[in-house]
C-alpha positions in Angstrom: 0.0 0.0 0.0 2.9 2.3 0.7 4.1 2.1 -2.9 0.6 3.0 -4.2 0.5 6.1 -2.0 4.0 7.1 -3.1 3.1 6.5 -6.7 0.1 8.8 -6.3 2.0 11.5 -4.6 4.7 11.4 -7.3 2.1 11.9 -10.1 0.3 14.6 -8.1 3.6 16.5 -7.6 4.6 15.9 -11.2 1.4 17.2 -12.7 0.4 19.9 -10.2 3.8 20.9 -9.1 4.1 24.2 -7.3 1.0 25.9 -8.5 -2.3 24.1 -8.9 -3.8 27.0 -10.9 -1.4 26.3 -13.8 -2.5 22.7 -13.8 -6.1 23.7 -13.9 -5.5 26.3 -16.6 -3.7 23.8 -18.8 -6.4 21.2 -18.3 -9.1 23.8 -19.1 -7.4 24.9 -22.3 -6.9 21.4 -23.5 -10.4 20.3 -22.7 -11.8 23.4 -24.5 -9.7 22.5 -27.6 -10.9 18.9 -27.5 -14.5 20.1 -27.2 -14.1 22.4 -30.2 -12.7 19.4 -32.2 -15.5 17.1 -31.1 -18.1 19.7 -32.0 -16.7 19.6 -35.6 -15.6 23.3 -35.6 -11.8 22.6 -35.5 -9.7 24.0 -38.2 -6.2 25.3 -38.9 -6.8 28.2 -36.5 -7.3 25.9 -33.5 -3.7 24.8 -32.9 -2.3 28.4 -32.7 -5.3 29.4 -30.5 -4.6 26.5 -28.0 -0.9 27.4 -28.1 -1.6 31.0 -27.2 -3.9 29.8 -24.4 -1.2 27.7 -22.9 1.3 30.5 -23.1 -1.2 32.8 -21.4 -1.8 30.2 -18.6 1.9 30.0 -17.9 2.6 33.7 -18.2 -0.2 35.0 -15.9 1.2 33.7 -12.7 4.7 35.0 -13.6 3.2 38.5 -14.3 1.2 38.4 -11.1 4.3 37.5 -9.0 6.3 40.3 -10.6 3.7 42.9 -10.0 4.0 42.6 -6.2 7.7 43.5 -6.3 8.9 47.1 -6.4 12.1 47.7 -8.3 
């Protein structure tokens, strides 16, 4: 049982890491992209849009953290 718990903790730490909001944002962008594809509305515009969404998800916490510091 100890190995199962350690395995679960590893994957939680690997996927979620330091900030759970990034993990939720990535999952949301990917699920939205998959929903658009399943609805039959996907096209060549979808991949760049999902890519920009992922960049935004990663950039927002960095921008928020930098805003609190005075230079």
